[in-house]
C-alpha positions as CSV (number, residue, x, y, z in Angstrom):
1,M,0.0,0.0,0.0
2,E,2.8,2.4,1.0
3,K,4.6,1.6,-2.3
4,T,1.5,2.2,-4.3
5,K,1.1,5.7,-2.6
6,K,4.7,6.5,-3.5
7,V,4.3,5.5,-7.1
8,S,1.1,7.6,-7.3
9,F,2.7,10.6,-5.7
10,F,5.6,10.3,-8.2
11,I,3.3,10.1,-11.2
12,Q,1.4,13.2,-10.0
13,A,4.6,15.1,-9.4
14,I,5.9,14.2,-12.9
15,F,2.6,15.2,-14.5
16,F,2.6,18.5,-12.6
17,I,6.2,19.4,-13.6
18,A,5.4,18.4,-17.2
19,S,2.3,20.5,-17.3
20,I,4.3,23.6,-16.2
21,F,7.4,23.1,-18.4
22,T,6.0,21.5,-21.5
23,P,4.4,24.9,-22.8
24,I,7.7,26.7,-22.0
25,L,9.7,24.1,-23.8
26,I,7.4,24.1,-26.9
27,S,7.5,27.9,-26.9
28,A,11.3,27.8,-26.9
29,I,11.6,25.2,-29.7
30,F,8.8,26.8,-31.7
31,P,8.8,30.5,-31.1
32,Q,5.4,32.2,-31.5
33,D,4.5,35.2,-33.6
34,F,2.9,37.2,-30.8
35,N,-0.2,39.1,-31.9
36,T,-0.7,42.7,-30.7
37,V,-4.5,42.7,-30.9
38,S,-7.0,40.2,-29.7
39,R,-9.8,40.1,-32.2
40,S,-12.2,38.3,-29.9
41,E,-11.5,40.5,-26.9
42,N,-11.3,43.7,-29.0
43,R,-8.3,45.0,-27.1
44,M,-4.5,45.4,-27.3
45,L,-2.6,42.5,-25.9
46,A,0.3,43.1,-23.5
47,K,3.7,43.5,-25.1
48,R,6.8,41.6,-24.0
49,P,8.5,43.9,-21.5
50,L,12.2,44.8,-21.9
51,F,14.5,43.5,-19.2
52,E,16.3,46.5,-17.8
53,V,18.2,46.7,-14.5
54,S,16.6,50.1,-13.8
55,L,13.1,48.6,-14.2
56,L,13.4,45.5,-12.1
57,D,10.5,46.5,-9.8
58,P,7.7,46.6,-12.4
59,Y,9.2,43.8,-14.6
60,P,7.6,40.8,-12.9
61,K,4.1,42.2,-13.1
62,R,4.6,43.4,-16.7
63,Y,5.9,39.9,-17.7
64,E,3.0,38.2,-15.9
65,N,0.6,40.4,-17.9
66,F,2.5,39.5,-21.1
67,Y,2.5,35.7,-20.3
68,N,-1.2,35.8,-19.3
69,D,-1.9,37.2,-22.8
70,H,0.3,34.9,-24.8
71,F,0.7,31.5,-23.1
72,L,0.6,28.5,-25.3
73,F,-2.9,27.4,-26.5
74,R,-4.5,30.4,-24.8
75,S,-6.9,31.2,-27.6
76,Q,-7.9,27.5,-28.0
77,L,-8.5,27.1,-24.3
78,M,-10.6,30.3,-24.3
79,S,-12.6,29.0,-27.2
80,Y,-13.2,25.7,-25.4
81,N,-14.3,27.5,-22.3
82,S,-16.7,29.7,-24.3
83,F,-18.2,26.7,-26.1
84,I,-18.9,24.8,-22.8
85,N,-20.4,27.9,-21.1
86,Y,-22.7,28.8,-24.0
87,F,-23.9,25.4,-25.3
88,F,-23.9,23.4,-22.0
89,F,-24.8,26.1,-19.4
90,H,-26.6,28.5,-21.7
91,Q,-24.7,31.5,-20.5
92,S,-22.3,34.0,-21.9
93,P,-18.6,33.2,-21.2
94,N,-18.0,36.9,-20.8
95,P,-21.2,38.4,-19.3
96,K,-19.6,41.7,-18.6
97,M,-19.2,42.3,-22.4
98,V,-21.9,40.2,-24.0
99,V,-25.1,38.6,-22.7
100,A,-27.0,35.7,-24.2
101,G,-30.7,36.5,-24.9
102,R,-33.5,34.3,-26.3
103,D,-33.4,32.4,-29.5
104,G,-29.7,32.9,-30.2
105,W,-29.8,36.7,-29.8
106,L,-26.7,38.3,-28.3
107,F,-26.6,41.7,-26.8
108,Y,-23.7,44.1,-25.9
109,A,-23.7,44.4,-22.1
110,N,-21.4,46.8,-20.3
111,R,-22.5,50.4,-21.0
112,E,-25.6,49.5,-22.9
113,R,-27.0,47.3,-20.2
114,M,-26.4,50.0,-17.7
115,V,-28.1,52.6,-19.9
116,Y,-31.1,50.2,-20.5
117,E,-31.5,49.4,-16.9
118,G,-30.8,52.9,-15.6
119,T,-27.8,52.1,-13.5
120,K,-26.0,54.6,-15.7
121,T,-27.9,57.9,-15.8
122,I,-27.4,61.6,-15.8
123,K,-28.9,64.4,-13.7
124,A,-31.4,67.0,-14.9
125,Y,-28.8,69.7,-15.0
126,E,-26.6,67.4,-17.3
127,V,-29.5,66.9,-19.6
128,Q,-30.0,70.6,-19.9
129,S,-26.3,71.0,-20.5
130,V,-26.4,68.7,-23.5
131,V,-29.4,70.5,-24.9
132,E,-27.7,73.8,-24.4
133,E,-24.6,72.4,-26.2
134,L,-26.6,71.2,-29.2
135,H,-28.5,74.5,-29.2
136,R,-25.2,76.4,-29.2
137,R,-23.8,74.4,-32.1
138,T,-27.1,74.8,-34.1
139,L,-27.0,78.5,-33.8
140,F,-23.3,78.8,-34.6
141,L,-23.7,76.8,-37.8
142,K,-27.0,78.6,-38.7
143,R,-25.1,81.9,-38.6
144,K,-22.8,80.3,-41.3
145,G,-25.9,79.3,-43.3
146,I,-25.4,75.6,-42.4
147,P,-28.3,73.8,-40.8
148,L,-27.4,71.1,-38.2
149,Y,-29.5,67.9,-37.8
150,V,-29.1,65.7,-34.8
151,V,-29.9,62.0,-35.5
152,M,-30.4,59.7,-32.5
153,A,-29.9,56.0,-33.2
154,P,-31.4,53.5,-30.7
155,M,-29.6,50.7,-29.0
156,K,-30.4,47.2,-30.3
157,S,-31.9,46.4,-27.0
158,D,-34.4,49.2,-27.4
159,I,-35.7,47.6,-30.6
160,Y,-35.4,43.9,-29.8
161,F,-36.1,44.2,-26.1
162,D,-38.3,41.1,-26.1
163,F,-35.2,38.9,-26.9
164,L,-33.3,40.2,-23.9
165,P,-32.5,37.9,-21.0
166,P,-35.4,37.7,-18.5
167,Y,-33.4,39.2,-15.7
168,Y,-33.0,42.6,-17.5
169,K,-35.1,45.3,-15.9
170,R,-36.0,48.3,-18.1
171,A,-35.3,51.8,-16.6
172,A,-38.3,54.1,-16.0
173,K,-36.5,56.6,-18.3
174,S,-33.0,56.0,-19.9
175,I,-30.4,58.6,-20.8
176,P,-31.5,58.7,-24.5
177,E,-35.1,59.0,-23.6
178,M,-34.4,61.9,-21.2
179,L,-32.3,63.7,-23.8
180,I,-34.8,63.2,-26.6
181,S,-37.6,64.5,-24.5
182,A,-35.7,67.5,-23.5
183,I,-34.4,68.2,-27.0
184,R,-38.0,68.1,-28.4
185,K,-38.8,71.1,-26.2
186,D,-36.0,73.2,-27.9
187,T,-37.4,74.8,-31.0
188,V,-34.0,75.5,-32.5
189,I,-32.6,72.0,-32.6
190,H,-33.5,69.7,-35.6
191,L,-33.9,66.3,-34.1
192,I,-34.4,63.1,-36.0
193,D,-35.3,60.2,-33.7
194,L,-35.0,56.9,-35.4
195,K,-36.4,54.7,-32.8
196,P,-40.2,54.9,-33.7
197,G,-39.6,54.1,-37.3
198,L,-37.3,51.2,-36.5
199,V,-39.8,49.7,-34.0
200,E,-42.3,49.7,-36.8
201,A,-39.9,48.3,-39.4
202,R,-39.1,45.2,-37.4
203,K,-42.6,44.0,-37.9
204,K,-41.8,43.4,-41.6
205,H,-38.1,42.4,-41.6
206,R,-35.3,41.5,-39.2
207,I,-33.4,44.8,-39.1
208,Y,-30.6,44.0,-36.6
209,Y,-28.1,41.2,-36.6
210,K,-28.5,38.5,-34.0
211,T,-24.8,38.3,-33.3
212,D,-23.8,41.9,-33.9
213,T,-24.4,45.2,-32.1
214,H,-25.6,46.9,-35.3
215,W,-28.5,47.1,-37.6
216,N,-28.3,45.2,-40.9
217,S,-28.8,46.7,-44.4
218,R,-32.5,46.7,-44.1
219,G,-32.3,48.6,-40.8
220,A,-29.8,51.0,-42.3
221,F,-32.2,51.6,-45.2
222,Q,-35.0,52.4,-42.8
223,A,-32.7,54.8,-40.9
224,Y,-31.7,56.4,-44.2
225,S,-35.3,56.8,-45.3
226,M,-36.3,58.5,-42.0
227,I,-33.4,60.9,-42.3
228,M,-34.1,61.7,-45.9
229,D,-37.8,62.3,-45.2
230,R,-36.8,65.0,-42.8
231,L,-34.0,66.5,-44.9
232,K,-36.2,66.9,-48.1
233,E,-38.4,69.2,-46.2
234,D,-35.6,71.8,-46.2
235,F,-33.9,70.5,-49.4
236,P,-36.6,69.7,-52.0
237,C,-33.9,68.7,-54.4
238,L,-33.3,65.5,-52.4
239,K,-35.2,62.6,-53.9
240,P,-35.0,59.6,-51.6
241,M,-34.7,56.1,-52.9
242,T,-37.6,53.7,-52.5
243,P,-37.3,50.0,-51.6
244,D,-37.8,49.3,-55.4
245,D,-34.5,51.1,-56.0
246,V,-32.6,48.6,-53.8
247,G,-32.3,44.9,-53.7
248,F,-31.3,43.0,-50.5
249,E,-29.5,39.7,-50.6
250,E,-29.5,37.5,-47.5
251,Y,-27.3,34.5,-46.8
252,K,-25.9,32.4,-44.0
253,Y,-22.7,33.5,-42.5
254,H,-20.6,33.0,-39.4
255,G,-21.3,35.0,-36.2
256,L,-20.4,38.7,-36.2
257,D,-18.9,41.0,-33.6
258,L,-20.7,39.9,-30.5
259,A,-20.1,36.2,-31.3
260,T,-16.4,37.1,-32.0
261,T,-16.1,38.8,-28.6
262,I,-17.0,35.6,-26.8
263,G,-14.9,33.5,-29.3
264,L,-17.9,31.7,-30.8
265,E,-18.2,33.2,-34.3
266,K,-17.5,29.7,-35.8
267,F,-20.3,28.1,-33.8
268,I,-23.1,30.7,-33.7
269,P,-24.2,31.4,-37.3
270,D,-26.1,34.6,-38.4
271,T,-27.9,35.8,-41.5
272,V,-26.1,38.6,-43.3
273,C,-28.1,41.1,-45.3
274,D,-26.3,43.0,-48.1
275,E,-27.7,45.8,-50.2
276,K,-27.5,46.2,-54.0
277,L,-28.3,49.5,-55.4
278,K,-29.8,49.3,-58.8
279,K,-28.5,52.7,-60.0
280,P,-25.6,53.7,-57.8
281,R,-24.0,57.1,-58.5
282,A,-21.6,57.8,-55.7
283,V,-18.0,56.9,-55.9
284,E,-15.1,57.2,-53.4
285,G,-13.6,60.6,-53.3
286,R,-10.3,62.0,-52.3
287,K,-9.7,62.5,-48.5
288,A,-8.4,65.7,-47.1
289,G,-6.3,63.8,-44.5
290,Y,-7.8,65.1,-41.3
291,P,-5.8,63.6,-38.4
292,P,-7.7,61.2,-36.2
293,S,-7.3,61.1,-32.4
294,P,-4.1,59.1,-31.4
295,Y,-6.4,57.0,-29.2
296,F,-8.8,56.0,-32.0
297,G,-8.5,52.4,-32.9
298,Y,-9.9,52.6,-36.4
299,P,-7.8,55.4,-38.1
300,D,-8.7,54.1,-41.6
301,L,-12.3,54.8,-40.9
302,Y,-11.9,58.2,-39.4
303,E,-12.6,60.0,-42.7
304,I,-14.6,58.7,-45.6
305,V,-15.4,60.7,-48.7
306,M,-18.0,60.0,-51.3
307,E,-18.8,62.0,-54.4
308,V,-21.5,62.3,-57.1
309,A,-20.7,64.0,-60.4
310,D,-23.5,66.5,-60.1
311,T,-22.6,70.0,-58.8
312,T,-26.3,70.9,-58.4
313,L,-26.5,68.6,-55.4
314,P,-25.8,69.8,-51.9
315,R,-22.6,69.0,-49.9
316,V,-22.8,67.3,-46.4
317,V,-20.6,66.6,-43.4
318,V,-21.7,63.8,-41.2
319,I,-20.2,63.3,-37.7
320,R,-20.9,59.7,-37.0
321,D,-20.2,56.5,-35.1
322,S,-20.1,52.9,-36.3
323,Y,-23.9,52.7,-36.8
324,F,-23.9,55.1,-39.7
325,R,-21.4,53.0,-41.6
326,S,-24.0,50.9,-43.3
327,V,-26.1,54.0,-44.1
328,I,-23.3,55.5,-46.2
329,P,-24.0,53.6,-49.4
330,F,-27.6,54.9,-49.5
331,F,-27.1,58.4,-48.1
332,S,-24.1,59.3,-50.4
333,Q,-26.2,59.0,-53.6
334,H,-27.8,62.4,-53.0
335,F,-24.9,64.7,-52.4
336,S,-22.2,66.1,-54.6
337,K,-19.7,65.5,-51.8
338,S,-20.3,63.6,-48.5
339,V,-17.6,63.7,-45.8
340,Y,-18.0,61.2,-42.9
341,I,-16.0,61.8,-39.7
342,F,-15.9,59.0,-37.1
343,D,-14.4,60.9,-34.2
344,N,-13.8,58.2,-31.7
345,W,-17.4,58.4,-30.3
346,D,-16.7,62.0,-29.1
347,Y,-19.5,63.6,-31.2
348,G,-17.5,66.8,-31.2
349,A,-18.4,70.0,-32.9
350,N,-15.6,69.6,-35.4
351,Y,-15.9,73.2,-36.5
352,S,-12.5,73.2,-38.3
353,I,-13.5,70.3,-40.6
354,I,-16.9,71.8,-41.3
355,M,-15.5,75.3,-42.1
356,N,-12.9,73.7,-44.4
357,E,-15.5,71.6,-46.2
358,K,-18.1,74.4,-46.5
359,P,-21.1,72.0,-46.6
360,D,-24.7,72.9,-47.2
361,L,-25.8,70.9,-44.1
362,V,-24.3,68.9,-41.2
363,L,-25.6,65.7,-39.7
364,L,-24.6,64.6,-36.1
365,E,-25.4,61.0,-35.6
366,V,-25.3,59.7,-32.0
367,L,-26.0,56.2,-30.6
368,G,-28.3,56.5,-27.6
369,S,-26.1,54.7,-25.2
370,N,-23.2,57.1,-26.0
371,S,-25.3,60.3,-25.9
372,A,-23.9,61.2,-22.5
373,N,-20.5,61.7,-24.3
374,L,-21.8,65.0,-25.4
375,L,-21.2,66.2,-21.9
376,Q,-17.5,65.7,-22.2
377,N,-17.2,67.3,-25.7
378,Q,-18.7,70.7,-25.4
379,T,-17.7,73.9,-27.2
380,K,-17.0,77.1,-25.4
């Protein structure tokens, strides 16, 4: 019996030592090409720290962070963990970022959940501060002969709330609802609230992706139509497209951004909806080269320029976030020049760009869950 215990202990010790040193040995024999970005986690990974005598104190912690981000089979183990959590326990492997709703619907958690449930809110004086900021911008541009239109885009959870997890509790009044209500009382600001039209549109088609934060092309077309219906009141030359002018193609695809965040894009499929304009006119134009914020993770998307060879059409500048990206193919067809600025979700005034472009109108598109960002980006 004693001999059996010794053998068992010896085997366990060998296994323990092997489990520690095998990954290190394999890494030494087969050096890895360390990635700098985790696509699934949507963040920068820790870099290997330089060993310097003058930096001995922080080195262990920095190396620990580096090793935690790059140990052998890390991505595979994370994928297995995600698979087990989602398909066996029916829960998100990363509930702080993504929650699993009903019927395969995924929702961004974090800030959007806090806004939806009201755990993130703003005070009455802050609501008024945002309204005053938009009022100030509207008047400034009006003096230059440029109307400003504020477009409020709803969160996915505001449109497909019935697919949220049962433990979600809707706030009595969320930040975007408070702001929209207050903005409506200001007779100067031109507000375009997309939520009512999108709620109605979902009765006919699925307008958001199951595994993505954003609306699909049908949802983008609905948003475009509501924006154009308001703009043509002031610009009669604008002739919006009808559904007959656009074809939509749907096909099965792998999971999109939310599925990728939890490492299950290969296991949770989605249906992609692409648009096909029957008579497109807009082509990509030359960028002015406006410098993005150094902290912006998508510098190639900071400035997009589209042009139509018709100088009788108006020019537009759109300050946007990621939601407007799929609206661009539709919207650009009606302007001689469209400049789209994705300013790191700051929703700033961007007066220098506007004055340089000399547009006939400006659009400020804001996602509801980010609308409080206007508090931090005010003009003086």
